C-alpha positions in Angstrom: 112.6 99.4 93.7 114.9 100.4 90.9 115.5 97.9 88.1 118.9 96.1 88.1 121.6 96.9 85.7 121.0 94.8 82.6 124.3 93.4 81.2 125.0 90.5 78.9 125.2 87.1 80.6 128.5 85.2 80.4 126.9 82.3 78.5 125.2 84.5 75.8 127.6 83.5 73.1 126.4 79.9 73.4 122.8 80.8 72.9 121.2 79.8 69.5 119.4 83.1 69.0 119.5 86.9 69.5 117.7 86.8 72.8 120.2 87.3 75.6 120.1 85.5 79.0 119.9 87.1 82.5 123.3 87.9 83.9 122.5 88.5 87.6 121.2 85.1 88.2 121.8 82.1 90.6 121.6 79.7 87.8 123.6 79.3 84.5 122.3 78.7 81.0 122.2 75.0 80.6 121.9 72.9 77.4 120.5 69.3 77.2 117.0 69.7 78.7 113.8 68.0 77.6 110.6 70.0 77.9 106.9 69.5 77.7 104.2 72.2 78.0 101.2 71.2 80.0 98.3 73.4 79.0 95.6 74.0 81.6 95.1 72.4 85.0 93.5 69.0 84.2 96.2 67.6 81.9 98.9 69.3 84.1 97.7 67.7 87.3 97.1 64.3 85.6 100.7 64.3 84.5 102.0 65.4 87.9 100.0 62.7 89.6 101.5 60.1 87.2 105.0 61.3 88.0 104.3 61.2 91.8 102.9 57.7 91.4 106.1 56.6 89.5 108.5 58.3 92.0 111.2 56.0 93.4 112.9 58.3 95.9 111.4 61.7 96.6 108.5 64.1 95.9 109.2 67.8 96.9 106.6 70.5 96.4 106.3 74.2 96.9 102.7 75.5 97.5 101.4 79.0 97.4 97.6 78.8 97.3 95.6 75.7 98.4 91.8 75.9 98.1 90.0 73.7 100.6 87.8 72.1 97.9 90.6 71.4 95.4 90.7 67.9 94.0 93.0 66.3 91.5 91.4 65.2 88.2 91.0 61.7 89.7 89.1 63.1 92.7 91.8 62.9 95.3 93.0 65.7 97.5 96.6 66.9 97.4 97.0 65.3 100.9 95.7 62.0 99.5 98.4 62.2 96.8 101.2 63.1 99.3 100.2 60.5 101.9 100.0 57.8 99.3 103.5 58.6 98.1 104.8 58.6 101.7 103.1 55.3 102.4 105.3 53.8 99.6 108.4 54.9 101.4 109.0 58.0 99.3 110.7 61.1 100.9 107.8 63.6 100.7 108.4 67.3 101.6 106.2 70.3 101.1 106.9 74.0 101.7 103.7 75.9 102.3 103.3 79.7 102.3 102.4 81.0 105.7 100.6 84.3 105.7 98.5 86.4 108.1 95.7 86.7 105.5 92.4 85.6 107.0 91.1 83.7 103.9 91.0 80.0 103.5 93.0 79.8 100.3 96.2 78.9 102.2 97.3 76.0 104.3 98.6 78.2 107.1 99.9 75.5 109.5 97.6 76.7 112.3 96.4 74.5 115.1 93.5 73.1 113.1 95.7 72.3 110.1 98.0 70.3 112.3 95.0 68.6 113.9 93.8 67.6 110.4 97.2 66.2 109.5 97.3 64.3 112.8 93.8 62.9 112.2 94.9 61.7 108.7 98.0 60.1 110.1 100.1 62.2 107.6 103.8 61.5 107.9 105.2 63.6 105.1 107.5 66.5 106.1 106.2 70.0 105.8 107.6 73.5 106.5 106.0 76.9 106.4 107.7 79.9 104.9 106.6 83.5 105.1 107.4 86.2 102.6 108.5 89.6 103.8 105.9 92.2 104.7 102.6 91.4 102.9 104.2 89.7 99.9 103.8 86.1 98.6 105.8 82.9 98.5 104.4 82.5 95.0 106.4 79.5 93.6 104.4 76.5 92.5 106.8 73.6 91.8 106.9 69.8 92.0 110.2 68.0 92.0 110.3 64.2 91.6 113.3 62.0 92.5 115.6 65.0 93.1 119.3 64.3 92.5 118.7 61.0 90.7 118.8 60.0 87.0 115.0 60.0 87.1 114.8 63.7 88.3 111.7 65.6 86.8 110.7 69.1 87.7 107.3 70.8 87.1 107.4 74.6 87.1 104.5 77.0 86.5 101.7 79.1 87.9 98.8 76.7 88.3 97.3 77.0 91.8 95.6 74.1 93.7 92.3 75.7 92.8 89.2 73.7 91.7 88.6 76.1 88.8 92.0 75.2 87.4 90.9 71.7 86.5 88.1 72.8 84.1 89.6 73.2 80.7 88.7 76.5 78.9 87.8 75.2 75.4 85.1 72.9 76.6 81.7 73.3 78.2 82.0 72.7 81.9 80.8 74.0 85.2 79.3 77.4 84.5 81.8 80.3 84.9 84.5 78.0 86.3 87.3 78.2 83.8 91.0 79.2 84.3 93.6 79.1 81.6 97.1 78.3 82.9 100.3 76.4 82.0 102.9 74.2 83.7 106.3 73.2 82.2 107.7 69.7 82.7 111.5 69.7 82.7 114.1 67.0 82.7 117.8 67.5 82.4 120.5 69.7 83.9 118.2 72.6 84.7 116.0 70.4 86.9 119.0 70.4 89.3 118.5 74.1 89.7 114.9 73.5 90.7 116.5 71.1 93.2 118.9 73.8 94.4 116.0 76.3 94.8 114.0 73.8 96.9 117.0 73.0 99.2 117.7 76.7 99.7 114.1 77.4 100.7 113.8 74.3 102.8 116.9 74.9 104.8 116.1 78.6 105.5 112.2 78.5 105.7 111.3 81.3 107.9 109.0 79.3 110.2 111.1 76.2 110.8 111.9 77.2 114.4 108.5 78.8 115.2 105.4 77.4 116.7 103.8 74.8 114.3 106.4 75.8 111.7 107.2 72.2 110.8 105.3 68.9 110.6 106.7 65.4 111.1 110.3 66.4 111.5 112.8 68.6 113.4 113.9 72.1 112.3 117.4 70.6 112.3 116.5 68.5 109.2 118.8 70.0 106.5 118.9 69.1 102.8 122.1 68.9 100.9 122.5 71.0 97.9 123.0 69.2 94.6 126.6 68.9 93.6 126.2 67.5 90.1 123.7 68.5 87.4 121.4 65.9 86.0 122.5 64.3 82.7 121.3 65.7 79.4 117.8 64.5 78.4 117.0 66.6 75.4 118.0 69.5 73.2 116.5 72.6 74.9 118.6 75.3 76.4 117.1 76.6 79.7 118.0 79.1 82.4 116.1 78.9 85.7 115.3 82.4 87.0 113.9 83.8 90.2 112.5 86.7 92.2 113.8 86.6 95.7 113.8 89.7 98.0 117.0 90.7 99.7 117.4 89.5 103.2 115.3 86.4 102.9 117.8 83.6 102.2 121.6 83.8 102.8 123.3 80.4 102.0 125.4 81.1 99.0 126.2 77.5 98.2 126.3 77.5 94.4 124.2 75.3 92.0 126.2 72.6 90.2 128.8 74.2 87.9 127.6 77.7 88.7 129.4 80.6 90.3 128.5 81.5 93.9 125.6 83.9 94.0 125.0 86.3 96.9 121.3 85.5 97.4 121.3 87.7 100.5 121.2 90.7 98.2 118.2 89.3 96.4 117.6 88.1 92.8 115.5 89.7 90.1 116.5 87.7 87.1 112.9 87.2 85.8 112.5 91.0 85.4 115.9 91.3 83.8 115.0 88.5 81.3 111.6 90.0 80.4 113.2 93.4 79.6 116.1 91.8 77.6 113.7 89.6 75.6 111.3 92.4 74.7 114.1 94.8 73.7 115.7 92.1 71.5 112.5 91.2 69.7 112.6 91.6 65.9 109.3 90.2 64.8 106.8 89.1 67.4 106.0 89.2 71.2 103.2 87.0 72.4 102.2 87.3 76.1 99.7 85.5 78.3 99.5 86.9 81.8 97.2 87.6 84.7 98.3 91.2 84.9 99.7 94.0 82.7 100.8 96.3 85.4 104.3 97.6 85.5 104.8 101.0 83.7 108.3 100.0 82.6 107.1 96.9 80.8 104.5 99.0 79.0 107.2 101.3 77.9 109.4 98.5 76.6 106.3 97.2 74.6 105.8 100.7 73.2 109.4 100.7 72.0 109.1 97.2 70.5 105.9 98.3 68.6 107.6 101.4 67.4 110.3 99.1 65.9 107.5 97.3 64.0 107.3 94.2 66.3 103.9 92.5 66.4 102.5 92.2 69.9 99.5 90.2 71.2 98.7 90.3 74.9 96.2 87.8 76.3 94.9 88.9 79.7 91.8 88.3 81.8 88.8 90.0 80.1 87.5 90.6 83.7 90.6 91.7 85.6 90.9 91.6 89.3 89.2 94.3 91.4 92.5 96.0 92.1 92.8 97.0 88.4 89.5 98.7 88.6 90.4 100.4 91.9 93.7 101.7 90.4 91.7 103.5 87.7 90.2 105.7 90.4 93.6 106.9 91.6 95.0 110.1 90.1 98.5 108.7 90.5 97.7 105.9 88.0 96.4 108.2 85.3 99.6 108.3 83.3 99.9 104.5 83.3 96.4 104.0 82.0 97.0 106.7 79.3 100.1 104.8 78.1 98.1 101.5 78.2 95.4 103.1 76.1 98.0 104.4 73.6 99.0 100.9 72.7 95.8 100.8 70.7 97.4 103.3 68.3 99.5 100.5 66.9 97.5 98.4 64.4 100.0 95.5 65.0 99.0 95.4 68.8 96.1 93.5 70.2 94.9 93.1 73.8 92.8 89.9 73.9 90.6 88.0 76.3 89.1 84.5 75.9 85.6 83.2 76.7 84.2 79.6 76.8 80.7 78.2 76.1 78.8 77.0 79.2 76.5 74.1 79.7 73.6 76.5 79.8 74.4 77.9 76.4 75.9 81.2 77.6 79.4 82.5 77.0 81.6 83.2 80.1 84.9 84.9 80.2 87.9 82.6 81.0 90.3 83.9 83.7 93.8 84.0 82.2 96.2 82.9 85.0 99.1 81.9 82.7 102.5 83.5 83.0 104.1 83.1 79.5 106.0 85.2 77.0 107.3 84.1 73.6 109.5 86.1 71.3 110.3 85.6 67.6 109.2 82.0 67.7 112.6 81.1 69.3 112.5 82.0 73.0 109.9 81.6 75.8 109.5 81.9 79.5 107.1 79.9 81.6 106.7 80.1 85.4 105.0 81.6 88.4 106.0 85.2 87.8 103.3 87.7 86.7 104.0 90.9 84.7 103.6 93.0 87.8 106.0 95.0 90.0 105.2 92.9 93.0 106.0 89.7 91.1 109.2 91.1 89.6 110.6 92.7 92.8 108.7 91.5 96.0 107.2 88.0 95.8 109.2 84.8 95.5 109.0 83.4 92.0 110.5 80.8 89.7 110.5 80.8 85.9 112.2 78.8 83.2 113.6 80.8 80.2 113.8 78.6 77.1 115.8 78.8 73.9 114.4 76.2 71.5 112.7 77.1 68.2 110.9 73.8 67.9 109.5 73.9 71.4 108.4 77.6 71.1 106.8 77.1 67.7 104.9 74.1 69.0 103.8 75.9 72.1 102.6 78.9 70.0 100.6 76.6 67.7 99.1 74.7 70.6 97.9 77.8 72.4 96.5 79.4 69.3 94.7 76.2 68.4 93.0 76.3 71.8 92.2 80.0 71.5 91.3 80.3 67.8 90.4 76.8 66.8 92.9 77.2 63.9 96.1 75.4 63.0 99.0 77.8 62.8 101.8 75.3 63.0 102.9 75.9 59.4 102.6 79.7 59.6 105.4 82.0 60.4 105.1 83.8 63.7 104.2 87.2 62.3 101.5 85.7 60.1 100.1 83.8 63.1 100.0 87.0 65.2 98.2 88.8 62.3 95.7 86.0 62.2 95.2 86.2 66.0 94.5 89.9 65.9 92.1 89.7 63.0 90.2 86.7 64.5 90.0 88.5 67.9 88.7 91.7 66.4 86.1 89.9 64.4 85.0 88.0 67.4 84.7 91.2 69.4 82.2 92.4 66.8 80.4 89.1 66.7 80.0 89.1 70.5 78.8 92.7 70.5 76.1 91.6 68.0 75.2 88.6 70.1 76.5 86.2 67.5 78.5 83.0 68.1 82.2 83.5 68.1 84.7 81.5 66.1 87.0 80.2 68.8 87.6 81.7 72.2 89.6 84.9 71.6 88.1 88.3 71.3 89.7 91.8 71.3 89.7 94.1 74.2 90.0 97.9 74.2 93.1 99.0 76.1 91.5 102.3 76.9 88.6 100.6 78.6 90.5 97.8 80.3 89.4 97.5 84.0 86.5 99.9 83.7 
């Protein structure tokens, strides 16, 4: 799929920095938001459970992957959490991804799934929603008390996976560490998360199919929000999405927004990534599960050529498909360009590893989807840096313009990865420290010595081999 035309968004003049917003987007740039980054699964799910427990009106959730043995930090299943909320009279709704994949990492809504819900006496409402072809309904969001003054949204990429609740800086179950991030959001942009949920709920692909709903009729329709939530903080946010053309069609606009033809699709996350990288003046910091699209690699090359410092945190042990791609002649040019990034001394590809209870060091799987630019802008959400995520799956990200939030997030992440406080450092100095520490740790690990912190440098030319 070709990239959309990248113009300047109509609200760019109101932005506090040089990073422009996405222009082809369902949702406007909104001021007045309050944000909190929730680093790693255990604190994220503890906070989400607190919010669910405090809900007064509604709990609405979108689920991509649900592992059968997942438990919240307090030991409950996600169904325990949902059933308890419903028992208090809360309107609980869940949109599950239905897929033909044979694995057990999804709640497919099959006969045995419905039987389990019946045996539990579950009364929350559920719908199943397919993605087109073999793609993924990849959004992972929680929305509490939608449309009320207490509205809170949680947006990110953390799956309901037991490995997500073992924090990567601490000794834990051997080999079971995932690094990830959620964003807690209050204020006007939470109403856009509300709009997204209503749009998906009302047009969920399986709502009229066999076992496509639970505990309600397919005629159950949610009203779109008509008024944005009141200001709750000082952060400027734009909610952004990937939605394939031909999946949803209702063009009812978000509060205060122009009508957007969602039937033609939306690719505002990709647009924003490209604009942010191209606007970078000093630093780009990325944490992502993938580093796949050739066009993003080219934009990073251009940024590095301008003198921008780039640190890219990725899984030290990438998924099998990365290794398989290296065997394909068609991917040769991409891996050559990836390797060429090492020619810039101000670039570092990095992995992280955590000590285990048995004294060994195991690589942490980086599942986060974050980018920060020039210590003034960030994106957090479900969308990976991958062509499928940018153009095919259904994704939801929050783009953030707030220097205080971004600097604090950068310092918090580097504290976890390096064990060092960079809160008083400028972003370029912090990236230089990150590169140096990671390169030193790579040498220490090669010599069998203890690392200082978790981060160690990877060779882009050998990545996935």
